[in-house]
C-alpha positions in Angstrom: 16.6 19.3 -6.5 20.1 20.6 -7.2 23.8 20.4 -6.6 25.5 22.9 -4.2 29.1 23.7 -3.5 31.3 26.5 -2.2 34.1 27.6 0.1 35.0 30.3 2.5 38.1 31.7 4.2 38.5 33.2 7.7 40.0 36.3 6.2 38.8 38.4 3.2 41.2 37.1 0.6 40.0 37.1 -3.0 38.5 33.8 -4.2 39.4 32.0 -7.4 36.3 32.1 -9.5 37.7 29.4 -11.8 37.9 27.0 -9.0 34.2 27.7 -8.1 33.1 27.1 -11.7 35.0 23.8 -11.9 33.3 22.6 -8.6 29.9 23.7 -9.9 30.4 22.1 -13.3 31.2 18.8 -11.6 27.6 18.8 -10.3 25.9 19.6 -13.6 24.1 16.2 -13.7 22.4 17.1 -10.4 21.0 20.4 -11.9 21.0 20.4 -15.7 18.6 23.3 -16.0 20.6 26.3 -14.7 23.6 27.5 -12.8 24.4 30.3 -10.4 27.2 31.9 -8.4 27.9 34.3 -5.6 31.4 35.5 -4.7 32.6 38.2 -2.3 35.7 38.7 -0.2 36.6 35.2 1.1 33.4 33.5 0.1 32.2 31.6 -3.0 28.9 29.8 -3.5 27.9 27.7 -6.5 24.7 26.1 -7.6 23.3 23.8 -10.3 19.5 23.8 -10.6 16.9 21.2 -11.4 13.8 23.3 -11.8 10.8 21.8 -9.9 9.1 24.8 -8.1 9.0 28.4 -9.4 10.5 27.6 -12.8 10.9 31.3 -13.7 12.4 33.1 -10.7 13.9 30.5 -8.5 17.5 31.0 -9.6 20.1 30.5 -6.8 22.0 31.6 -4.8 19.1 33.5 -3.1 19.4 36.3 -0.6 17.4 38.3 1.9 16.2 41.9 1.5 19.5 43.6 2.3 21.6 40.9 0.7 23.4 40.2 4.0 22.4 36.5 3.9 22.8 34.1 1.0 21.8 30.5 0.6 22.4 27.6 -1.8 20.0 24.7 -1.3 19.4 21.2 -2.5 16.1 19.5 -1.8 12.5 20.4 -1.0 10.8 22.1 2.0 7.3 20.6 1.9 5.8 23.0 4.5 7.2 26.1 2.8 3.7 27.6 1.9 2.8 27.8 5.7 6.3 29.1 6.6 6.1 31.7 3.8 2.7 33.0 5.1 4.1 33.3 8.7 7.2 35.1 7.5 5.2 37.5 5.4 3.1 38.4 8.4 6.3 39.3 10.2 7.3 41.7 7.5 9.6 39.7 5.4 9.7 40.6 1.6 9.9 37.8 -1.0 11.1 38.2 -4.5 10.6 34.5 -5.7 7.9 31.8 -5.2 10.5 29.1 -4.5 10.8 27.2 -1.2 14.5 28.1 -1.1 13.8 31.7 -0.2 12.1 30.9 3.1 15.5 29.7 4.4 17.2 33.1 4.5 14.2 34.7 6.2 13.6 31.9 8.7 17.4 32.1 9.5 16.9 35.8 10.1 14.1 35.0 12.6 15.5 32.0 14.3 19.2 31.6 13.5 20.4 28.0 13.7 17.1 26.9 15.3 15.4 27.4 12.0 16.0 23.7 11.4 13.3 22.9 13.9 10.6 24.3 11.6 11.6 22.6 8.4 9.8 19.5 7.0 11.6 18.2 4.0 14.7 16.7 2.5 17.5 19.2 2.3 21.1 20.1 2.3 22.0 23.8 2.3 24.7 26.3 3.0 23.8 29.8 4.5 26.4 32.5 4.3 25.8 35.2 7.0 27.8 38.1 5.6 27.7 40.3 8.7 29.0 37.6 11.0 31.2 36.0 8.3 29.6 32.7 9.4 28.9 29.6 7.2 26.0 27.5 8.3 25.7 24.0 6.8 22.8 21.6 7.5 21.5 18.3 6.4 18.0 16.9 6.8 17.1 14.7 9.7 17.2 11.3 7.9 20.0 12.0 5.4 17.9 11.9 2.2 20.2 14.6 0.6 24.0 14.4 0.8 26.4 17.0 2.0 30.2 16.8 2.3 32.7 19.2 3.8 36.4 19.7 4.2 38.1 21.9 6.8 41.7 22.9 7.4 43.7 26.1 8.3 42.9 27.5 4.8 39.1 27.5 5.3 36.0 25.4 4.8 34.6 23.9 1.6 31.4 21.9 1.0 29.6 20.2 -1.9 26.8 17.7 -2.6 29.3 15.1 -3.9 33.0 14.5 -3.4 33.7 14.9 -7.1 33.2 18.7 -6.7 35.4 18.8 -3.6 38.2 17.1 -5.5 38.3 20.2 -7.8 39.8 22.2 -4.9 43.6 22.5 -5.1 43.9 22.1 -1.3 41.9 18.8 -1.1 44.3 16.0 -1.9 41.8 13.1 -2.0 44.1 10.5 -0.3 42.6 7.1 0.5 41.1 7.1 4.0 42.0 3.7 5.5 39.3 3.8 8.1 36.7 4.6 5.5 38.0 1.7 3.4 37.8 -0.7 6.4 34.2 0.4 7.0 33.3 -0.1 3.4 34.7 -3.7 3.4 32.6 -4.5 6.4 29.4 -2.8 5.6 29.4 -2.3 1.8 29.0 1.4 2.5 30.8 4.1 4.4 29.0 5.5 7.4 29.0 9.2 8.2 31.1 11.1 9.1 33.7 8.9 7.4 34.5 9.2 3.7 36.7 7.3 1.3 38.9 10.4 1.1 41.0 11.3 4.1 40.4 15.1 3.9 36.7 15.0 3.2 33.9 14.3 5.7 30.2 13.7 5.5 27.8 16.0 7.4 25.9 13.3 9.4 22.1 13.3 9.0 20.4 15.4 11.5 23.5 17.5 12.0 24.6 21.1 11.3 28.2 22.4 10.7 29.0 26.0 11.7 32.2 27.7 10.5 32.9 31.0 12.3 36.1 32.8 13.3 38.2 30.1 11.6 36.7 27.3 13.8 34.3 24.5 12.9 31.7 22.8 15.1 29.5 19.9 14.1 26.4 19.4 16.2 23.4 17.1 16.2 20.0 18.9 16.1 17.7 15.9 15.8 17.6 12.2 16.6 15.0 9.5 16.8 12.9 9.5 20.0 13.2 5.9 21.2 10.5 6.0 23.9 7.2 4.0 23.5 4.7 6.8 23.2 1.6 4.5 23.0 1.9 2.7 26.3 -1.1 0.5 25.7 -3.4 3.4 25.2 -4.5 2.4 21.7 -5.5 -1.0 20.2 -4.1 -2.3 16.9 -7.0 -1.0 14.8 -6.6 2.5 16.2 -2.8 2.4 15.5 -3.4 1.2 12.0 -5.8 4.1 11.3 -3.3 6.6 12.8 -0.3 5.5 10.8 -2.3 5.2 7.6 -3.7 8.7 8.0 -0.3 10.1 8.7 1.2 8.3 5.7 -1.4 9.7 3.4 -0.6 13.2 4.8 3.0 12.6 4.0 2.3 11.5 0.5 0.0 14.5 -0.1 2.7 16.9 1.1 5.1 15.5 -1.5 2.8 16.4 -4.4 3.9 20.0 -4.5 5.5 20.5 -7.9 5.3 22.7 -11.0 6.3 19.8 -13.2 4.7 16.3 -13.7 5.6 13.5 -11.3 5.3 9.7 -11.2 5.9 6.7 -8.9 8.8 4.3 -8.9 6.9 1.0 -8.7 8.7 -2.2 -7.7 5.6 -4.3 -7.0 6.6 -4.5 -3.3 4.4 -3.5 -0.3 5.9 -0.1 0.1 5.8 1.3 -3.4 2.3 -0.1 -3.9 1.3 1.6 -0.6 2.3 4.9 -2.1 -0.2 4.3 -5.0 -2.9 3.4 -2.5 -2.2 6.7 -0.6 -2.4 8.7 -3.8 -5.7 7.2 -4.6 -6.9 7.9 -1.1 -5.9 11.6 -1.6 -8.0 11.7 -4.8 -5.1 11.5 -7.3 -6.2 9.5 -10.4 -3.8 10.4 -13.2 -0.8 8.4 -11.9 2.2 7.5 -14.0 4.2 4.5 -12.8 7.6 3.3 -13.8 9.2 -0.2 -13.4 12.1 -2.3 -14.4 12.0 -6.1 -15.0 14.6 -8.8 -15.8 15.0 -11.7 -18.1 16.2 -13.9 -15.1 13.0 -15.3 -13.4 14.7 -15.6 -10.0 15.2 -11.8 -10.0 12.2 -10.6 -11.9 9.3 -8.9 -10.2 7.2 -7.9 -13.2 4.3 -10.1 -12.1 3.8 -7.9 -9.0 4.3 -4.4 -10.4 2.0 -5.2 -13.3 -0.6 -6.4 -10.8 -0.3 -3.2 -8.8 -0.4 -1.0 -11.9 -3.5 -2.8 -13.2 -5.2 -2.7 -9.7 -4.8 1.1 -9.5 -5.3 1.7 -13.3 -2.1 3.7 -13.6 -0.5 5.0 -16.8 2.2 2.3 -16.6 5.7 2.3 -18.2 8.2 -0.5 -17.9 11.4 -1.9 -19.4 12.5 -5.5 -19.3 16.3 -5.7 -19.2 18.7 -8.3 -20.6 21.9 -8.9 -18.5 24.2 -7.1 -20.9 22.4 -3.8 -20.4 23.3 -3.9 -16.7 26.8 -5.2 -17.2 27.6 -2.5 -19.8 26.9 0.3 -17.3 29.1 -1.0 -14.4 32.1 1.4 -15.1 29.6 4.3 -15.7 27.9 3.7 -12.3 31.1 3.2 -10.4 32.5 6.4 -11.8 29.3 8.3 -10.8 29.4 7.1 -7.2 32.7 8.9 -6.1 32.7 6.6 -3.0 32.4 2.8 -3.3 28.9 1.4 -2.6 28.6 -2.3 -2.9 24.8 -2.5 -3.4 24.4 -4.1 -6.8 20.8 -2.8 -7.0 22.2 0.6 -7.8 22.4 -0.5 -11.4 18.7 -1.2 -12.0 17.9 1.9 -9.9 20.2 3.9 -12.2 18.5 2.5 -15.3 15.1 2.9 -13.8 15.9 6.6 -13.0 17.1 7.2 -16.6 14.0 5.6 -18.0 11.7 7.5 -15.6 13.5 10.8 -16.4 12.4 10.4 -20.0 8.8 11.0 -18.8 8.9 13.0 -15.5 11.3 15.1 -13.4 9.9 14.0 -10.0 9.0 10.5 -8.7 7.8 9.1 -5.4 9.5 6.0 -4.0 8.9 3.5 -1.3 12.2 3.5 0.5 12.3 3.5 4.3 9.4 1.2 5.0 11.6 -1.9 5.8 13.7 -0.1 8.4 10.7 1.5 10.1 8.5 -1.6 10.2 11.0 -4.4 10.4 10.7 -5.7 6.8 14.1 -7.4 6.2 14.7 -11.1 6.5 17.6 -10.4 8.9 14.9 -9.6 11.6 13.5 -13.1 11.1 17.0 -14.4 11.3 17.5 -12.5 14.6 14.5 -14.4 16.1 15.7 -17.7 14.6 19.1 -17.2 16.1 17.6 -16.9 19.6 16.1 -20.4 19.3 19.2 -21.7 17.5 21.5 -20.7 20.4 19.5 -22.9 22.7 20.3 -26.0 20.6 23.1 -28.2 22.1 26.5 -27.4 20.7 27.1 -30.8 19.3 23.9 -30.6 17.2 24.7 -27.1 16.0 28.1 -28.4 14.9 26.4 -31.0 12.8 24.1 -28.5 11.3 26.9 -26.1 10.5 28.9 -28.8 8.9 25.9 -29.8 6.7 25.3 -26.1 5.7 29.0 -25.8 4.6 28.5 -28.8 2.3 25.4 -27.4 0.6 25.9 -27.1 -3.2 26.4 -23.5 -4.4 23.5 -21.8 -6.2 23.8 -18.4 -7.8 20.0 -17.7 -7.7 18.7 -14.6 -5.9 18.6 -15.2 -2.1 19.2 -18.9 -2.6 18.8 -21.2 0.4 22.5 -22.1 0.5 23.5 -18.4 0.4 21.1 -17.5 3.3 22.0 -20.6 5.4 25.7 -20.0 5.1 25.3 -16.3 6.0 23.2 -17.3 9.0 25.7 -19.7 10.6 28.6 -17.4 9.8 27.0 -14.6 11.9 26.1 -16.8 14.9 29.4 -16.4 16.9 29.0 -12.6 17.0 27.1 -10.5 19.5 23.5 -9.4 18.7 24.5 -6.1 17.1 27.6 -7.3 15.3 25.7 -10.3 14.0 23.2 -8.1 12.2 25.9 -6.4 10.2 27.8 -9.6 9.7 24.7 -10.9 7.9 24.1 -7.7 6.0 27.8 -6.8 5.3 30.6 -8.6 3.5 34.0 -9.1 5.2 34.5 -9.9 8.8 37.5 -8.5 10.8 39.5 -11.7 10.3 38.7 -11.8 6.6 39.8 -8.1 6.2 43.1 -8.9 7.9 43.9 -11.5 5.2 42.4 -9.4 2.4 44.4 -6.2 3.0 48.1 -5.9 2.1 50.4 -6.2 5.2 51.3 -2.5 5.3 47.6 -1.6 5.3 46.9 -4.0 8.1 49.7 -2.4 10.2 48.2 1.1 9.7 44.8 -0.1 10.7 46.0 -2.0 13.8 43.6 -1.5 16.7 40.8 -0.1 14.5 37.5 -2.0 14.7 34.8 -1.2 12.2 32.1 -2.5 14.6 32.9 0.2 17.1 30.7 2.6 15.1 27.7 0.3 15.9 28.3 0.6 19.7 29.0 4.3 19.4 25.5 4.8 18.0 23.9 2.9 20.9 25.8 4.8 23.7 23.6 6.7 26.2 20.4 5.5 24.6 17.8 3.4 26.2 15.9 0.7 24.2 12.8 -1.2 25.1 13.9 -4.3 23.2 16.8 -5.9 21.3 14.8 -5.5 18.1 14.6 -1.8 18.8 18.4 -1.6 18.7 18.5 -3.3 15.3 15.8 -1.0 13.9 17.6 2.1 15.2 20.9 1.0 13.7 19.5 0.1 10.4 17.9 3.5 10.2 21.0 5.3 11.2 23.4 3.2 9.1 22.0 1.0 6.4 19.2 3.3 5.4 21.1 6.6 5.6 24.5 5.6 4.3 23.5 2.7 2.0 19.9 2.9 0.6 19.6 6.7 0.4 23.0 7.2 -1.1 22.1 4.6 -3.8 18.8 6.4 -4.6 20.3 9.9 -4.5 23.3 9.0 -6.8 21.3 6.9 -9.2 18.4 9.4 -9.6 20.5 12.6 -9.6 22.8 11.2 -12.2 19.9 11.7 -14.6 18.4 14.9 -13.0 15.5 13.0 -11.4 14.1 14.0 -8.0 13.0 11.1 -5.9 10.7 11.9 -2.9 10.3 9.4 -0.1 7.1 9.8 1.9 8.0 7.0 4.4 10.8 9.3 5.6 8.8 12.3 6.5 10.3 13.0 9.9 6.9 13.2 11.7 5.9 9.8 10.2 9.3 8.4 11.3 8.8 9.7 14.8 5.4 8.3 15.0 6.4 4.8 13.8 9.5 4.8 16.0 7.3 5.1 19.0 5.2 2.0 18.1 5.8 -1.2 20.1 8.4 -3.3 18.3 6.3 -6.4 19.0 3.7 -5.0 16.5 6.4 -4.5 13.8 7.8 -8.1 14.0 5.0 -10.3 15.3 6.3 -13.9 15.5 8.1 -14.3 12.2 5.7 -11.9 10.4 7.6 -8.9 9.2 5.9 -5.5 9.0 2.9 -6.9 10.8 1.2 -3.6 11.7 1.9 -2.0 8.4 0.5 -5.0 6.5 -2.6 -4.8 8.7 -2.9 -1.0 8.1 -2.9 -1.5 4.3 -5.0 -4.7 4.1 -7.8 -4.2 1.6 -6.1 -1.2 0.3 -3.6 -3.0 -2.0 -3.8 -6.4 -3.7 -3.6 -9.3 -1.2 -0.9 -11.2 -3.2 1.4 -8.3 -2.9 1.0 -8.3 0.9 1.6 -12.0 1.1 4.6 -12.2 -1.3 8.0 -13.0 0.0 10.6 -10.3 0.3 12.8 -10.3 -2.8 14.5 -6.9 -3.1 16.1 -5.4 -6.2 18.7 -8.2 -6.5 21.1 -8.8 -9.3 22.5 -12.1 -10.7 26.1 -11.1 -10.0 27.0 -14.6 -8.9 26.2 -15.9 -12.4 27.8 -12.9 -14.1 31.2 -13.6 -12.4 31.2 -17.0 -13.9 30.1 -15.6 -17.3 29.8 -12.1 -18.6 32.0 -10.5 -16.0 34.7 -13.2 -15.9 37.1 -11.3 -18.2 36.6 -8.0 -16.2 37.4 -9.6 -12.8 40.4 -11.4 -14.2 41.7 -8.1 -15.5 41.0 -5.9 -12.4 42.1 -8.7 -10.0 45.3 -9.6 -11.8 48.3 -10.1 -9.6 50.3 -7.3 -11.4 47.5 -4.7 -10.9 46.8 -5.6 -7.3 50.5 -5.5 -6.3 51.0 -2.2 -8.0 48.0 -0.7 -6.1 49.2 -2.1 -2.8 45.8 -2.2 -1.2 44.8 -5.9 -1.3 46.7 -9.1 -0.9 46.6 -10.4 -4.4 46.8 -14.1 -3.5 43.7 -13.8 -1.3 41.7 -12.0 -4.0 42.7 -14.5 -6.6 41.7 -17.4 -4.3 38.2 -15.7 -3.9 37.9 -15.7 -7.7 39.1 -19.3 -8.2 36.7 -20.6 -5.5 33.8 -18.8 -7.0 34.6 -19.9 -10.6 34.9 -23.5 -9.4 31.6 -23.2 -7.5 33.4 -24.3 -4.3 32.2 -21.1 -2.5 29.6 -18.4 -3.4 31.8 -15.3 -3.2 29.4 -13.0 -5.0 29.3 -10.4 -2.2 33.0 -10.4 -1.6 33.9 -10.1 -5.3 31.4 -7.4 -5.9 32.6 -5.4 -3.0 36.2 -5.5 -4.2 35.2 -5.0 -7.8 33.3 -1.8 -7.1 36.3 -0.5 -5.1 38.6 -1.3 -8.1 
């Protein structure tokens, strides 16, 4: 796991090596073990290395036999032993044992189609010296990040925007459309970025720069067809997905350094432990974070899972001040705003885990694949609610608005108010109204008037409908699952995990997101993912008797934070400072009176504005 960066020009002008070293140094946290460079006429590649495989000879950039092709690579190719054997039979000579080297030889054999053969999480840049061609690619699901910038001067790329901002021709102006997306979704969907002259390479896409021109193309997408068609019963499906999941976990054990498991005590991370046991792994280290606040604490469940599988368990129980103290540190590390407060415990868990191991397995992705979020239950409930006579719904909604405010994790009043707020929207927009923060009307009031004028006619929800164009779905739930995989998972959850873990040089592997497992599960009938109001129905059935029953039966909690309480207590002085009228007017982004009203209503417990305040706070 590493950090990569570089730039190239259409001509053969000399490159500024000082600029390259500044870019590379900005990524030192991603690769604290080593650094490497390659420069030539009009080309510069930089690399920071976290040594996981081939500790002695895996220094990057890596080249082919005649040094006509170079690569810098971030990630892991799990099927590289098989690919290496194939390439050797075809006459290719290797000078390292690392998975990175297979990329230059596979590119020699297949060109851009080499992506079809890769199983892993990756972002890489291949420089084809003879063709003066730069080939960038990002893994199918978007586990590893990759940014790029293109203008008449040339092309630049990096693992994180902070490296791109070291380039003298990247100005880093605020992208208003990126800001609008952030206020809606709490994250910025690819290809948008918070910076106007930087873009994300979307997951499952490649970017090719040749002859001064750039093309960005998709090479993979989810196959939405039902590939089972009644040919298998539930038990057979359970056996199939469990076996494929165990295969995915086993593939992710390739490492020359010790590894562990990030254990939340939820179904998915506990399933990783079960798969490790199934594959005969017994010496398992687990790492968990607990909280003083009982409404947010999950220690009961991760301790139960650790005891059940007899792991070498390590945990920390955190007081609120430990989380509050790192807010500026985490926000600075992000580069782009991300309003998922769970990044803070993820950040501390990564730091804690990195003190013991360099590699950890995580359970991310299971909720999007198997319909594990409460919003899927809300989607069903809304279908019934819409049949209720309007006059009764009006009474219900009036009653919900009068519910007293509670700042507990996923409190009833918070969920009920979110539910009724989303009802007027269409199916697709409703899902992201529930999951997101500011509606279109709320953004109009929140943003300063000149910002509103510049965004006139722009609708953040258009990106949802763009994803669904020219795609056939067997059910409404299928649309929601697809969007949550393409948006919330890729641009929210995985960004959080990557930034939090790589800030401490920890590699996190996600077996649920093996692309073959994702393709298999995507083809399952949606009715077996959400059966009635039972979320993750088929997966729960597949792992029954493999993990403790109380973990299967537990309610979904998530890695929540008591930010509602913090705003009225420990964070009060910070929000009053960052949301002061003088500061907001000077910045010219937000309407200061609207922001201050959000603060006043929250402090007076008239309205629970935790999500809105956190969203704006992280941007500040």
